[in-house]
ROGU-635748 format. One line per field, with one value per residue (C-alpha): x, z, y. Coordinates in Angstrom, 3 decimals. Example, Ala and Ser with C-alpha at 12.3 -4.5 7.8 and 13.67 -1.06 7.14 Angstrom:
X 12.300:13.670
Z 7.800:7.140
Y -4.500:-1.060
//
This chain:
X 288.640:285.095:285.544:286.825:283.880:281.447:283.066:282.978:279.326:278.467:280.429:278.649:275.320:276.075:277.152:273.950:271.766:273.356:272.853:269.164:268.710:270.397:268.402:265.100:265.950:266.611:263.265:261.595:263.488:262.344:258.682:258.789:260.562:258.089:254.989:256.130:256.909:253.584:251.510:253.114:252.620:248.947:248.109:249.936:247.972:244.631:245.121:245.939:242.960:240.621:241.853:241.229:237.872:236.609:236.397:235.376:232.920:234.458:234.991:233.799:236.973:239.123:237.297:237.966:241.667:241.818:239.929:242.342:245.368:243.809:242.250:245.484:247.587:245.122:244.833:248.627:248.621:245.889:247.776:250.848:248.697:247.412:251.046:251.673:248.405:250.180:251.316:247.771:246.935:249.437:251.310:251.390:248.995:251.125:254.385:252.779:251.841:255.318:257.037:254.576:255.902:253.333:254.673:252.608:253.306:255.221:255.187:258.952:259.679:261.658:258.706:256.524:258.716:258.946:255.152:254.562:256.903:255.901:252.217:252.020:253.498:250.815:247.960:249.046:249.648:246.263:244.461:243.178:242.825:245.790:249.230:252.700:253.818:252.274:253.747:257.130:257.035:256.315:259.019:261.578:260.642:261.148:264.549:265.391:264.378:266.075:269.351:271.024:270.189:272.007:269.578:266.071:263.553:263.024:266.765:267.680:270.714:272.455:273.961:276.372:278.004:277.016:277.115:275.625:272.108:270.521:267.799:264.277:265.195:267.966:265.660:262.940:265.439:266.380:262.710:262.136:265.000:263.650:260.121:261.536:263.627:260.460:258.713:261.829:262.035:258.325:258.130:261.755:261.347:264.104:263.145:259.471:260.407:262.251:259.299:256.856:258.814:258.778:255.119:253.324:255.724:258.079:256.874:260.435:262.739:266.140:268.376:270.962:268.272:267.174:270.483:270.765:267.184:267.775:270.997:269.112:266.372:268.950:270.656:267.312:266.360:269.692:269.980:266.566:267.334:270.680:269.288:265.999:267.761:270.231:267.660:265.062:267.247:270.547:272.276:273.854:274.628:272.246:269.765:266.626:263.991:264.133:261.166:258.617:256.055:257.130:254.746:256.732:257.535:254.736:255.291:253.045:253.575:255.614:252.770:250.251:251.172:248.110:248.954:250.296:250.916:248.725:247.703:246.452:242.857:243.273:243.999:240.286:239.440:242.197:240.688:237.254:238.847:240.506:237.093:235.543:238.614:238.222:234.514:235.254:238.072:235.795:233.143:235.763:236.985:233.436:232.505:235.785:235.327:231.862:233.247:236.098:233.658:231.503:234.599:235.617:232.155:231.355:234.523:237.427:235.780:235.108:237.683:240.658:239.467:236.579:239.117:240.646:237.178:236.442:239.674:238.711:235.219:236.674:239.071:236.244:234.011:236.843:237.907:234.372:233.608:236.869:236.350:232.697:233.365:236.244:234.273:230.873:231.286:234.462:234.421:236.566:238.682:240.950:244.704:246.368:249.080:250.854:254.171:256.507:259.135:262.463:264.475:263.014:265.006:265.360:263.286:260.408:260.393:260.504:257.523:255.607:256.303:255.414:252.110:251.138:252.314:250.163:246.826:244.427:242.393:239.841:236.793:237.893:238.703:242.101:243.551:241.211:241.573:239.257:239.623:238.145:240.275:243.350:242.825:241.865:244.053:247.335:249.420:248.273:251.414:250.760:247.129:248.307:250.710:247.826:245.672:248.570:250.070:247.874:247.554:244.139:241.304:239.092:235.360:233.606:231.354:234.364:236.140:232.997:232.444:236.140:236.178:233.026:234.228:237.696:236.284:233.882:236.136:239.291:237.198:235.965:239.449:241.346:241.071:240.815:243.443:246.077:249.038:247.697:248.624:246.260:248.467:248.210:244.452:243.852:246.117:244.398:240.934:241.876:243.602:240.404:238.426:240.908:240.932:237.112:237.113:239.589:237.439:234.298:236.054:237.434:234.247:231.511:233.172:235.603:238.824:241.273:244.445:243.902:246.559:244.708:247.762:247.898:244.252:244.779:247.707:245.761:242.784:245.112:246.553:243.069:241.691:244.826:244.971:241.285:241.917:245.248:245.272:248.997:250.216:253.913:255.293:252.677:253.353:257.071:256.502:254.295:256.699:259.643:257.661:256.796:260.231:258.262:258.811:256.242:253.555:254.517:251.943:248.881:249.658:250.152:246.944:244.937:246.238:245.595:242.019:241.400:242.720:240.668:237.517:238.019:238.930:235.565:233.895:236.319:239.979:242.463:242.216:245.306:244.095:240.681:242.270:244.518:241.443:239.492:242.283:242.093:245.763:246.628:248.171:249.342:248.461:250.924:249.360:246.364:243.380:243.346:240.531:242.729:244.669:241.747:243.147:246.303:248.610:246.775:243.506:244.813:247.450:246.983:247.041:247.019:250.688:252.467:255.891:259.068:261.460:265.193:265.706:262.920:262.498:262.544:259.076:257.715:259.312:258.073:254.577:254.546:255.851:253.421:250.333:250.899:251.726:253.356:256.511:258.160:257.842:258.622:261.290:260.055:260.435:257.649:257.676:256.948:257.283:258.358:261.372:263.630:261.274:261.274:265.039:265.566:264.297:264.426:267.490:265.359:263.497:266.694:268.427:265.501:265.368:269.147:268.932:266.122:267.993:271.151:269.294:267.216:270.304:272.065:269.066:268.792:272.504:272.252:269.200:271.006:274.052:271.842:269.850:273.005:274.601:271.416:270.920:267.476:265.764:264.018:260.263:258.884:257.441:260.837:262.582:260.072:260.631:264.406:264.196:261.700:263.982:267.196:265.624:266.797:263.347:260.843:257.134:255.563:253.164:249.792:250.279:247.504:249.055:252.441:250.759:249.114:252.470:254.109:251.291:251.981:255.501:257.092:255.798:256.601:253.677:250.779:249.852:253.353:252.771:250.848:248.465:247.538:245.543:244.992:242.967:239.783:240.788:243.621:243.370:243.459:247.076:248.020:246.193:247.651:251.135:253.457:256.030:259.405:260.370:263.906:263.790:262.230:263.146:262.008:260.311:263.027:265.697:263.914:263.438:267.130:268.194:266.018:267.187:270.861:270.258:271.409:270.516:271.897:270.742:269.370:272.350:274.782:275.404:273.948:277.541:277.801:275.232:276.834:277.044:275.991:277.582:275.523:276.369:275.244:271.922:271.276:272.478:268.956:267.705:265.246:263.736:263.844:262.619:259.090:258.677:256.357:259.065:261.841:262.930:263.283:263.401:267.094:266.457:265.445:262.255:263.471:266.615:266.749:267.445:269.067:267.679:269.328:272.397:270.116:267.246:267.102:267.559:266.586:263.747:261.572:258.963:256.188:254.421:250.749:249.653:251.432:249.110:248.182:249.611:253.053:252.793:251.818:254.666:257.237:255.895:255.754:259.025:261.130:259.617:258.584:256.529:256.145:256.024:255.970:254.040:256.074:254.986:257.093:258.459:259.681:256.763:255.368:251.600:250.825:252.141:251.159:251.397:250.473:246.940:246.378:247.185:244.991:242.285:239.440:240.833:241.450:237.925:236.441:238.447:237.428:233.748:234.313:236.038:233.034:230.632:232.526:232.520
Z -21.322:-22.629:-22.824:-19.238:-18.138:-19.864:-18.217:-14.804:-15.343:-16.210:-13.228:-10.823:-12.307:-11.585:-8.007:-7.399:-8.888:-6.480:-3.560:-4.481:-4.441:-1.043:0.511:-0.862:0.639:3.994:3.844:3.213:6.161:8.433:7.429:7.733:11.098:12.787:11.177:12.463:15.918:16.345:14.874:17.129:20.175:19.306:18.511:21.593:23.936:22.190:21.816:25.507:26.378:24.136:25.629:29.163:28.322:26.555:30.009:31.971:29.363:28.961:25.184:25.011:26.907:24.278:21.529:23.325:23.596:19.865:19.109:21.314:19.359:15.908:16.417:17.909:14.990:12.351:14.075:13.890:10.206:9.471:11.318:9.157:6.025:7.365:7.538:3.910:2.014:-1.020:1.231:1.201:-0.853:-2.589:-4.425:-7.660:-9.542:-8.505:-9.558:-12.836:-13.479:-12.533:-14.870:-17.612:-17.427:-15.123:-12.105:-9.067:-6.191:-3.288:-4.691:-4.372:-1.234:1.738:4.017:1.756:2.138:5.927:6.275:3.762:5.292:8.890:8.026:6.154:9.046:11.329:8.870:8.292:12.013:12.684:11.059:8.007:4.829:3.137:2.052:2.380:-1.153:-3.095:-0.750:-1.117:-4.826:-3.957:-1.272:-3.726:-6.257:-3.673:-2.749:-6.479:-6.900:-3.785:-3.474:-6.706:-5.823:-2.449:-1.176:0.203:0.843:4.332:5.072:3.384:5.553:4.344:0.977:-1.131:-4.252:-6.510:-10.143:-11.760:-12.943:-12.981:-15.483:-15.331:-17.648:-15.349:-12.368:-14.147:-14.909:-11.238:-10.208:-12.635:-10.982:-7.496:-8.366:-9.772:-6.613:-4.544:-6.411:-6.158:-2.391:-1.917:-3.842:-4.090:-7.872:-9.465:-13.053:-12.261:-10.794:-13.954:-16.116:-13.806:-14.236:-18.006:-18.327:-15.726:-15.017:-17.482:-20.583:-21.734:-21.826:-23.339:-23.687:-21.136:-18.517:-18.587:-17.265:-14.575:-13.385:-13.140:-11.202:-8.838:-8.325:-7.582:-5.053:-3.284:-3.204:-1.843:0.728:2.140:1.883:3.684:6.663:7.034:6.945:9.549:11.873:11.714:11.467:12.805:9.748:8.131:4.457:3.980:1.786:2.696:2.576:-0.794:-0.409:2.039:0.512:0.109:-1.401:-0.228:-2.299:-4.071:-3.836:-3.605:-0.526:-1.068:0.114:-2.503:-5.786:-7.689:-6.961:-9.739:-9.439:-12.536:-15.609:-19.114:-17.951:-15.298:-17.948:-18.840:-15.213:-15.088:-18.110:-16.454:-13.233:-15.297:-16.666:-13.169:-11.810:-14.522:-13.664:-9.939:-10.594:-12.779:-10.016:-7.410:-9.583:-10.293:-6.585:-5.628:-8.307:-6.966:-3.428:-4.542:-6.265:-3.121:-1.027:-3.410:-3.115:0.549:2.558:1.007:1.007:4.753:7.519:7.603:10.854:8.930:6.951:10.205:11.493:8.280:8.718:12.328:11.227:8.669:11.312:13.834:11.341:10.127:13.663:14.844:11.716:11.936:15.622:15.278:12.155:13.871:17.047:15.542:11.918:12.111:11.875:13.833:11.393:11.994:12.067:9.392:10.787:7.468:7.229:4.319:3.602:5.338:2.138:1.479:1.847:5.063:3.748:2.851:6.363:7.800:5.707:6.636:10.336:9.987:8.288:10.870:13.828:12.779:13.102:15.768:18.024:19.303:20.806:19.294:21.173:21.019:17.615:15.812:14.768:13.964:10.200:10.132:13.071:11.422:8.392:10.275:13.397:11.507:9.522:5.888:4.618:6.980:5.797:2.162:3.091:4.871:1.734:-0.478:1.720:4.668:4.764:6.419:4.390:4.890:4.608:1.530:3.801:5.599:2.305:0.832:3.885:4.097:0.393:0.695:3.808:2.369:-1.001:0.478:3.262:1.124:-1.522:1.159:2.646:-0.573:-0.845:2.818:4.241:5.215:3.249:1.793:-0.836:-2.821:-3.854:-0.709:-0.097:-3.772:-3.518:-0.321:-1.785:-4.959:-3.037:-1.023:-4.287:-5.844:-2.777:-2.824:-6.474:-5.625:-2.689:-4.827:-7.628:-5.151:-3.141:-5.767:-9.054:-7.578:-9.212:-6.707:-8.581:-7.921:-5.882:-3.877:-3.650:-7.446:-7.615:-4.757:-6.666:-9.955:-8.111:-6.601:-10.049:-11.640:-9.062:-8.916:-12.734:-12.836:-10.461:-11.634:-15.294:-15.492:-17.648:-18.273:-15.058:-12.865:-14.532:-13.817:-10.256:-9.437:-11.063:-9.157:-5.904:-6.265:-7.587:-9.877:-13.605:-14.542:-13.322:-16.110:-18.666:-16.365:-14.694:-18.053:-19.576:-16.449:-16.318:-20.023:-19.784:-16.585:-18.217:-21.419:-19.425:-17.082:-19.917:-21.507:-18.579:-17.192:-16.682:-14.073:-10.550:-10.915:-14.224:-12.660:-9.794:-12.224:-14.269:-11.152:-10.292:-13.764:-14.548:-18.268:-18.645:-22.135:-23.313:-25.263:-28.604:-30.108:-31.782:-35.543:-36.067:-34.648:-37.918:-39.324:-37.227:-37.938:-35.720:-36.724:-35.368:-31.864:-31.322:-29.095:-31.484:-28.829:-27.960:-25.147:-26.559:-25.779:-28.028:-28.310:-26.553:-24.055:-21.315:-17.720:-17.037:-19.991:-18.798:-15.238:-16.525:-18.684:-15.880:-13.309:-15.493:-17.013:-15.741:-18.960:-18.537:-21.761:-24.226:-27.960:-28.783:-31.853:-33.930:-35.858:-39.657:-40.373:-43.535:-41.856:-39.957:-41.011:-39.420:-36.183:-36.096:-36.212:-32.769:-30.587:-29.539:-28.286:-31.572:-33.489:-31.636:-32.263:-35.982:-36.343:-34.650:-36.989:-40.074:-39.141:-38.350:-41.559:-43.651:-42.001:-42.636:-46.231:-46.800:-45.402:-47.565:-50.669:-49.966:-49.393:-52.552:-54.643:-53.250:-53.917:-57.358:-56.295:-55.192:-52.014:-52.078:-53.761:-50.423:-48.727:-51.669:-51.550:-47.837:-48.223:-51.184:-49.376:-46.372:-48.360:-50.677:-50.271:-50.683:-47.942:-48.843:-47.208:-44.355:-43.711:-42.037:-39.466:-38.131:-37.771:-35.873:-33.504:-32.829:-32.099:-29.708:-27.772:-27.005:-29.262:-26.945:-28.904:-27.389:-26.201:-23.123:-21.656:-19.308:-16.125:-16.729:-20.234:-20.418:-23.851:-25.552:-27.516:-29.546:-31.253:-34.998:-36.852:-37.830:-34.155:-33.166:-35.894:-36.670:-38.585:-35.981:-37.071:-34.688:-33.250:-30.304:-26.990:-23.527:-20.226:-17.402:-15.006:-17.257:-17.414:-13.625:-13.124:-15.476:-13.577:-10.199:-11.182:-12.779:-16.257:-18.424:-20.181:-20.482:-23.643:-23.965:-24.069:-26.492:-25.767:-25.535:-22.158:-20.648:-18.076:-19.122:-16.960:-17.440:-17.881:-14.308:-12.936:-14.806:-13.197:-9.712:-8.237:-9.772:-8.947:-6.767:-8.858:-7.147:-7.898:-9.835:-7.102:-4.464:-6.294:-5.024:-8.253:-6.674:-7.547:-11.269:-13.570:-15.380:-18.576:-18.759:-21.533:-21.293:-24.237:-24.006:-27.172:-25.493:-23.172:-25.431:-27.220:-30.862:-32.348:-30.375:-31.924:-34.169:-36.429:-39.499:-39.165:-41.465:-39.518:-38.550:-34.869:-34.522:-35.636:-33.254:-30.420:-31.088:-31.221:-28.005:-26.172:-27.274:-26.872:-23.474:-24.607:-22.741:-25.590:-29.337:-31.427:-34.722:-37.397:-40.995:-44.154:-43.897:-40.309:-38.591:-35.371:-35.661:-32.457:-29.706:-28.587:-24.922:-22.990:-22.488:-26.271:-26.541:-23.773:-24.806:-23.750:-25.670:-28.837:-28.654:-28.345:-31.359:-33.357:-32.665:-33.835:-36.964:-37.816:-37.210:-39.593:-42.251
Y 183.953:183.587:179.805:179.724:181.863:179.519:176.477:178.157:179.093:175.480:174.097:176.477:175.372:171.681:172.486:174.460:171.728:169.233:171.664:172.115:168.317:167.956:170.840:169.481:166.076:167.751:169.607:166.217:164.737:167.593:167.147:163.347:163.337:165.682:164.144:160.749:162.187:164.016:161.186:158.547:160.759:161.351:157.715:156.348:158.631:158.013:154.247:153.750:155.945:153.900:150.620:151.924:153.481:150.350:148.742:151.859:153.184:156.667:156.737:160.358:161.279:159.495:161.404:164.693:163.839:163.074:166.307:168.247:166.995:167.388:170.820:172.207:170.960:172.184:175.574:175.979:174.977:177.570:180.303:179.661:180.043:183.386:184.543:183.470:182.784:181.280:178.380:176.947:173.855:171.616:174.373:172.358:174.719:177.730:176.060:174.981:178.629:179.857:177.394:178.318:181.880:183.536:185.395:184.415:186.866:185.319:181.777:181.218:183.245:181.910:182.668:180.503:177.408:177.853:178.179:175.383:172.789:173.569:173.876:170.578:168.606:170.086:169.447:165.807:165.198:166.856:163.939:165.825:163.751:165.428:164.278:165.765:164.859:167.796:170.437:168.712:169.628:173.278:173.277:171.879:174.563:177.339:175.908:175.840:179.485:180.837:178.956:180.187:183.835:183.755:186.399:186.681:189.457:188.008:188.179:191.475:192.093:188.939:189.884:187.841:189.154:186.244:187.440:184.322:183.401:186.856:186.045:184.673:181.793:180.531:180.878:178.869:176.093:175.841:175.846:172.930:171.057:171.826:170.648:167.402:166.939:167.392:164.556:162.398:162.938:162.294:159.004:157.856:158.247:160.376:159.473:160.051:163.445:164.449:163.392:165.193:168.412:167.917:166.854:168.962:171.766:173.357:175.102:175.734:172.746:172.093:169.073:170.193:170.699:167.030:165.718:168.405:167.832:164.068:164.677:167.011:164.393:161.688:163.969:164.598:160.899:159.723:162.517:161.595:157.873:158.210:160.145:158.234:154.853:156.070:157.651:154.854:151.748:153.068:151.615:154.665:154.153:151.192:153.164:151.188:153.950:155.735:158.132:159.484:157.120:153.510:150.948:147.936:144.855:143.020:139.276:136.233:134.104:130.909:128.673:129.902:128.204:129.500:133.138:135.392:139.127:139.610:137.662:138.543:137.921:140.624:143.282:143.381:144.113:146.757:148.583:148.553:149.838:152.609:153.644:153.656:155.501:158.154:158.575:158.793:161.278:163.436:163.370:164.326:167.235:168.432:168.462:170.136:172.813:173.679:173.793:176.061:178.437:178.498:179.317:182.109:183.683:183.141:182.402:184.339:187.815:187.523:188.218:185.822:184.264:182.651:180.566:179.329:178.439:176.520:174.511:173.747:172.690:170.267:168.916:168.491:166.668:164.437:163.485:162.671:160.614:158.679:157.946:156.906:154.803:152.987:152.286:151.467:150.320:148.221:144.409:141.988:139.980:137.004:137.776:135.639:133.411:132.995:134.733:135.266:132.643:132.860:133.334:136.800:139.983:141.927:144.845:142.506:141.040:144.562:145.604:142.452:143.034:146.707:145.835:143.244:145.354:148.330:146.469:147.781:145.477:148.026:146.211:142.897:139.658:137.945:136.943:139.338:142.953:145.870:146.415:149.955:151.151:149.596:151.855:155.025:154.871:154.639:157.122:157.254:155.520:152.583:152.397:152.206:149.400:147.643:147.773:146.643:143.921:142.894:139.106:139.251:140.735:143.755:143.206:144.695:146.791:148.275:149.031:150.638:152.849:153.736:154.693:156.795:158.643:159.270:160.391:162.962:164.245:164.590:166.406:168.830:169.221:170.056:173.822:174.863:177.211:174.650:173.261:170.019:167.450:165.288:162.359:160.235:160.676:159.768:156.721:155.605:156.134:154.239:151.446:150.839:150.759:148.277:146.068:146.067:144.923:142.116:140.975:140.889:138.976:136.452:136.000:136.184:135.175:132.681:133.961:132.428:133.392:137.116:138.920:141.586:143.863:144.255:145.272:147.732:149.276:149.465:150.988:153.608:154.377:154.573:157.000:159.159:159.268:160.232:163.148:164.606:163.351:162.714:159.847:159.189:160.718:159.020:155.649:155.928:157.234:154.226:151.734:153.221:153.228:149.511:148.399:146.065:146.657:143.994:146.436:148.864:147.718:147.466:150.812:152.519:151.118:151.963:155.548:156.140:154.830:156.839:160.025:159.603:158.840:161.803:164.223:163.457:165.277:167.887:168.852:167.626:169.048:171.280:172.763:173.437:175.391:177.298:178.302:179.326:181.768:183.276:182.637:183.034:179.578:178.626:175.114:172.950:173.916:175.720:174.088:173.526:176.039:178.844:179.005:180.962:183.847:185.855:187.892:191.083:189.596:188.971:191.693:194.737:197.723:200.497:200.714:202.482:203.215:205.165:207.053:206.369:209.732:210.478:213.068:211.843:213.280:211.288:208.031:208.521:209.278:206.117:203.897:205.299:205.066:201.594:198.118:196.851:194.807:196.026:198.899:199.157:201.765:203.662:206.820:208.501:208.773:212.421:214.408:217.648:216.320:219.203:221.739:219.765:219.351:223.129:223.995:220.868:218.866:215.953:215.422:216.078:213.203:210.848:211.643:211.261:207.842:206.820:208.019:206.136:202.932:203.067:203.785:200.836:198.617:199.808:199.211:195.673:195.037:196.286:194.097:191.078:191.679:192.078:188.931:186.946:188.535:189.607:192.769:193.756:193.960:197.065:198.138:198.013:199.681:202.523:202.911:203.082:205.451:207.644:208.125:208.511:211.060:214.646:216.201:215.419:215.727:218.794:218.141:219.728:223.107:222.578:219.345:221.078:223.924:221.405:219.789:223.130:224.057:220.862:222.163:219.548:216.836:213.698:211.776:213.930:211.894:211.728:214.643:213.830:216.741:215.560:212.362:210.743:213.440:212.959:216.014:214.133:214.013:210.689:211.400:211.724:208.567:206.364:207.481:205.170:204.073:202.694:199.869:199.886:197.491:196.531:197.814:196.296:198.168:196.956:198.496:201.866:201.885:201.050:203.885:206.368:205.034:205.492:208.910:207.869:210.905:213.976:217.580:219.122:221.438:218.508:215.671:212.218:210.936:212.701:210.292:207.926:204.266:201.300:197.886:194.701:193.649:197.026:196.756:193.356:194.340:194.529:191.235:189.718:192.494:195.654:198.847:200.002:203.244:204.594:204.070:205.953:209.335:211.336:214.808:215.226:214.596:217.415:216.256:218.003:215.830:213.245:209.486:207.712:204.165:202.802:201.210:199.199:198.093:194.742:195.832:192.462:190.820:188.126:189.742:188.460:189.789:190.845:187.995:185.206:182.337:182.130:178.587:179.871:182.831:180.462:178.018:180.815:182.352:179.036:177.442:180.600:181.465:184.961:187.543:190.049:189.626:192.849:192.689:194.508:195.096:194.819:198.370:197.981:199.735:198.291:197.879:195.981:193.728:190.217:189.234:186.090:187.411:187.486:183.761:182.367:179.923:182.250:185.248:183.203:181.745:185.244:186.470:183.399:184.170:187.753:186.414:184.207:187.096:189.388:186.652
//
């Protein structure tokens, strides 16, 4: 039966992974369809208006029309972010935090994906310098989190009895698959999506997950491909458009015999472009960080309407600059008559026609086109194709101005209260930079063999790598987007150089935004110098703990006065246990539990030592002997009297009317606590909610038992302790938590090196790590906060000062 259950569990997992891929592809289709619809509508109206007003001299009217469209769309996008604030930005920093093990409120809610997907189509259609690719990753992650649960806070009335995947680890795996599917749908790069999820996203990865994530990415890519090919070309099943962003096919024209896609000589230029891309990326990140800090100080504390006004201001500035630049700064360039050879594929001809049909002739005579307007008055994807494939050239002045405007405006835009991606603006910025380099090399150095499209692609890679600092996943995404494996080496070298150059100055843009939010993100590994610290140096020694048998009033007090996610289950090591057992059932039960567990542990230790022909450590032997001994050492009379005066309260601050007292003696503050296990807050809340307890006059065996399925019934939205109605429960009743605790969690010794602690925490996906000494006493606990870079640095400074 267990084997059948395991097989069924695995089969359901594969079905859900496929469903996540399909749904993510459909979200991408929805965004793409409406962005295309709104953008075409806007540009058709504005273009006809500009053509009319060129003769009549009423260009101000055309500008007002463009402003009307853009401001309306951006206003709608901002309103959606007001409904769900976590929908702002690209969502990649939030998903990175979630996959690292940090719970970000509302990040994977149904409302978030609705506001994100709808908001991003308005912000892209509204002419802001943002992309729809980053939000696709967030949308895919939300689909991955929500679909396997078959429930939503927003749709509480719809309930399915779906007993699978009720754990945070399963949910994280599905979110990894969803994020990968988002990348795959955005770029038509399933392998790149899988690597993105591995490199940028998941902290916890296993072998089985790789295959499922790739399958999910493939499902997303082919769902999007199938529908887009059918809707745009009417040829269902032809699979011509793999992703939202298609770079087209890079190919020299048949007539140009000197042309090569790239040569060995070009690699030197690519390395230099990587260095410049890294510097530009570091500058972009530095400016954006300062802007973000300014917003946090001056915009976010103010009423929410101020954020909407900021978005409208950015939209207004962007629209006016784009319009003025296109009308005033553009140059009229000759339309190239050369066309690709007739033996090329259909898709290549389509791309060539698409490129040459999207040129704009504002203010230019016949057979010429306005190069600045061609870049600005087209959807971003068309502008990228123009820079990669346009037969005619763009003047160096136009490219320089375009790059400068895009650099500054996209830097200002990333961080305002609209859903916005950074991939496409970075690619466009970098492509203009690469095309500029190619033009200069051709015109001033006389390198005729250069293929401008390659330099545009390498420029895009260099700038994007300098901003986001991804390596392997970005290389594969770009190779898959170009369908040209020969670009592998130059892209890889450029990205590596760009990353190293940028890392010399600051972090990637996503890491910067994670740090600004103060999220305790765990890096891949700690620094070498951290091994000077041990677990005892970084642990939290002031514990909030529960006893195996605890009164309801004590549990409620603990849960209401702390925010800890888990609590050690302990018993105290006292010398006067017999005296305590005489008059109190509660303490009697706790001491009996401790005795039985220590005897069991001692027996196991003795068996192990006999089988290995060795002996336990003297410390452990003493501990076992001490607790098995018939005579208990007498305790100080005054301490016993204090305990009795506290009404046998096992932990003085468990009553709401008794805060941690400064009158406690040293013995009360630092009692030796035998560690028995770890229990989660959600489990304690569930036990209280279901009334699982027994009265002092009864045996603990009379306590009702909850099954594993009943304990997980409320996942993932457990009730809050402040919302529970506990009036029907007698506060003097006792809860036996031992059947529900984890009796063997991961633990470390106080003298374990920090690097070992970190690796265990990171690879096992832990949230709590108790520190237990050689005699089984818990002396502290390590949480995510204790392993953050800032905390470790502070402890290292303290360590050096004490030396």
